[in-house]
C-alpha positions as CSV (number, residue, x, y, z in Angstrom):
1,X,-2.9,-26.1,-24.0
2,X,-4.4,-27.0,-20.6
3,X,-1.7,-24.7,-18.9
4,X,-2.5,-21.7,-21.0
5,X,-6.4,-22.3,-20.9
6,X,-6.2,-22.0,-17.0
7,X,-3.6,-19.0,-16.7
8,X,-4.6,-16.3,-14.5
9,X,-1.5,-14.1,-14.5
10,X,1.0,-13.4,-17.3
11,X,4.1,-11.6,-16.0
12,X,6.2,-10.9,-19.1
13,X,8.1,-7.9,-18.2
14,X,11.7,-7.2,-19.1
15,X,11.6,-9.7,-21.7
16,X,12.6,-9.3,-25.7
17,X,9.0,-9.8,-26.9
18,X,8.6,-8.5,-30.4
19,X,5.3,-7.6,-32.3
20,X,4.5,-11.2,-33.2
21,X,4.7,-12.4,-29.5
22,X,2.4,-9.5,-28.1
23,X,-0.2,-10.1,-30.9
24,X,-0.2,-13.8,-30.0
25,X,-0.6,-12.5,-26.4
26,X,-3.7,-10.6,-27.3
27,X,-5.1,-13.7,-29.1
28,X,-4.6,-15.8,-25.9
29,X,-6.3,-13.1,-23.7
30,X,-9.3,-13.6,-26.1
31,X,-9.3,-17.3,-25.8
32,X,-8.3,-17.7,-22.2
33,X,-11.4,-16.1,-19.9
34,X,-9.2,-17.1,-16.9
35,X,-6.6,-14.6,-17.8
36,X,-7.1,-11.5,-15.3
37,X,-3.5,-9.7,-15.2
38,X,-0.9,-9.0,-17.9
39,X,2.4,-7.3,-17.1
40,X,4.6,-6.2,-20.1
41,X,6.9,-3.6,-18.6
42,X,10.0,-2.5,-20.5
43,X,9.5,-4.8,-23.8
44,X,11.2,-2.5,-26.0
45,X,11.3,-4.4,-29.0
46,X,7.5,-4.0,-29.4
47,X,6.8,-1.5,-32.1
48,X,3.8,1.2,-32.1
49,X,2.4,-1.2,-34.9
50,X,2.6,-4.1,-32.4
51,X,0.7,-2.2,-29.7
52,X,-2.0,-1.1,-32.0
53,X,-2.7,-4.8,-33.0
54,X,-2.6,-5.9,-29.3
55,X,-5.0,-3.2,-28.4
56,X,-7.7,-4.6,-30.7
57,X,-7.9,-7.6,-28.5
58,X,-9.2,-5.4,-25.8
59,X,-12.4,-4.8,-28.1
60,X,-13.2,-8.5,-28.1
61,X,-16.1,-9.4,-25.9
62,X,-14.4,-12.5,-24.7
63,X,-11.5,-10.6,-23.2
64,X,-11.6,-10.9,-19.4
65,X,-8.4,-8.9,-18.6
66,X,-8.8,-6.9,-15.3
67,X,-5.3,-5.6,-15.0
68,X,-2.8,-4.3,-17.8
69,X,0.6,-2.9,-17.2
70,X,2.4,-1.3,-20.2
71,X,4.9,0.7,-18.2
72,X,8.0,2.1,-20.1
73,X,7.1,1.0,-23.5
74,X,7.5,2.6,-27.0
75,X,3.7,2.8,-27.5
76,X,3.7,6.2,-29.5
77,X,0.8,8.4,-30.4
78,X,-1.0,5.9,-32.7
79,X,-0.7,3.1,-30.3
80,X,-2.3,5.4,-27.5
81,X,-5.2,6.2,-29.8
82,X,-5.8,2.4,-30.5
83,X,-5.6,1.8,-26.8
84,X,-8.1,4.6,-26.0
85,X,-10.4,3.4,-28.9
86,X,-10.3,-0.2,-27.5
87,X,-11.4,1.0,-24.0
88,X,-14.5,2.4,-25.5
89,X,-16.0,-0.9,-25.7
90,X,-14.1,-2.8,-22.9
91,X,-16.0,-3.3,-19.7
92,X,-13.6,-5.6,-17.8
93,X,-10.3,-3.7,-17.4
94,X,-10.2,-2.2,-14.0
95,X,-6.5,-1.3,-13.7
96,X,-4.3,0.3,-16.4
97,X,-0.5,1.2,-15.9
98,X,0.8,3.7,-18.3
99,X,3.7,4.9,-16.4
100,X,6.4,6.5,-18.5
101,X,5.2,5.5,-21.9
102,X,7.5,6.5,-24.7
103,X,7.0,8.3,-28.0
104,X,3.6,9.8,-26.8
105,X,3.5,13.6,-27.5
106,X,1.3,16.1,-25.8
107,X,-1.0,15.8,-28.9
108,X,-1.2,11.9,-28.4
109,X,-2.3,12.5,-24.8
110,X,-5.0,15.0,-25.8
111,X,-6.3,12.5,-28.4
112,X,-6.2,9.8,-25.9
113,X,-8.3,11.8,-23.4
114,X,-10.7,13.1,-26.0
115,X,-11.6,9.4,-26.8
116,X,-11.6,8.6,-22.9
117,X,-14.4,11.3,-22.7
118,X,-16.6,9.3,-25.2
119,X,-17.1,6.2,-23.0
120,X,-18.1,4.9,-19.8
121,X,-14.9,3.8,-18.2
122,X,-14.8,0.4,-16.4
123,X,-11.3,1.6,-15.1
124,X,-11.0,2.2,-11.3
125,X,-7.2,2.8,-11.2
126,X,-5.1,4.7,-13.6
127,X,-1.3,5.3,-13.5
128,X,-0.1,8.2,-15.8
129,X,3.0,9.2,-13.8
130,X,6.2,10.1,-15.5
131,X,4.5,11.3,-18.8
132,X,4.8,14.4,-21.0
133,X,1.0,15.3,-20.7
134,X,1.3,19.2,-20.5
135,X,-1.3,21.7,-19.6
136,X,-3.4,21.1,-22.8
137,X,-3.5,17.4,-22.2
138,X,-4.5,17.8,-18.6
139,X,-7.3,20.0,-19.7
140,X,-8.4,17.3,-22.1
141,X,-8.2,14.9,-19.2
142,X,-10.4,17.0,-17.0
143,X,-13.1,17.1,-19.8
144,X,-12.9,13.2,-19.8
145,X,-13.0,12.8,-16.0
146,X,-16.6,13.8,-16.0
147,X,-17.6,10.6,-17.8
148,X,-15.1,8.3,-16.1
149,X,-17.6,7.6,-13.4
150,X,-15.7,4.4,-12.2
151,X,-12.2,5.9,-11.6
152,X,-11.1,6.1,-8.0
153,X,-7.3,6.5,-8.2
154,X,-5.3,8.6,-10.6
155,X,-1.4,8.9,-10.5
156,X,0.1,12.0,-12.0
157,X,3.4,11.9,-10.1
158,X,6.6,13.3,-11.8
159,X,4.6,14.8,-14.8
160,X,7.0,17.6,-14.9
161,X,5.7,19.6,-17.9
162,X,2.2,20.1,-16.3
163,X,2.3,23.9,-15.1
164,X,0.3,25.6,-12.4
165,X,-2.3,26.5,-14.9
166,X,-2.8,22.8,-15.6
167,X,-3.0,21.8,-12.0
168,X,-5.5,24.5,-11.2
169,X,-7.6,23.3,-14.1
170,X,-7.6,19.6,-12.6
171,X,-8.6,21.1,-9.3
172,X,-11.7,22.3,-10.8
173,X,-13.2,18.8,-11.9
174,X,-12.9,17.7,-8.2
175,X,-15.8,20.0,-7.5
176,X,-17.9,18.3,-10.3
177,X,-20.6,16.3,-9.0
178,X,-20.0,13.3,-11.4
179,X,-16.2,13.1,-10.2
180,X,-15.7,9.9,-8.7
181,X,-12.0,10.4,-7.7
182,X,-11.1,9.2,-4.1
183,X,-7.3,9.4,-4.5
184,X,-5.1,11.5,-6.8
185,X,-1.4,11.2,-6.3
186,X,1.2,13.7,-7.5
187,X,4.6,15.0,-6.3
188,X,4.8,18.6,-5.1
189,X,8.5,18.9,-5.7
190,X,8.5,18.0,-9.3
191,X,4.9,18.8,-10.7
192,X,5.3,22.7,-10.6
193,X,2.7,23.0,-7.7
194,X,2.9,26.2,-6.0
195,X,1.0,27.9,-3.2
196,X,-1.8,29.1,-5.4
197,X,-2.4,25.4,-6.7
198,X,-2.2,24.0,-3.2
199,X,-5.0,26.5,-2.2
200,X,-7.1,25.6,-5.3
201,X,-7.1,21.9,-4.3
202,X,-7.7,22.7,-0.7
203,X,-11.1,24.5,-1.9
204,X,-12.0,21.8,-4.2
């Protein structure tokens, strides 16, 4: 179809897309090299299995996606692991929105970040706000950030189960010579940030 072949943006948020639909979209992203942006916010009928299969499309060298938004979907630990594994080989994705993804445990985030540390990320902007990452997950993220040399913007707003210990750990990576972060967003009133954490960031 000529229209699909020249598609640039696919805004499919707030729909009743199911596994079959998101898998078909993954195939479109492989065969349509003009497709640069996909928005799939709040498609709650897609299961973890659907997200796992969709993630494999990102491993295809023909994929040219640059922006992907999966905000408020039921991705689950297995889906997050598949997504991270796909990003190991993907070199085109620049922006990834994982705001408020559901069914992902602290262990799931640790696995996601552990895999992230094994790759040379192309991602420049990463939104992880409103997630249950926790201190241990954040510690895994800190280890990964040293290898995420393209990452410029990181959103951790409203990650309420990250404590002061986690935030102090994050402040340490800002001193690392390979850290490329230029902008870090968080919300002091809901992110358990106290005076000690503020001082740690000020000294970073």
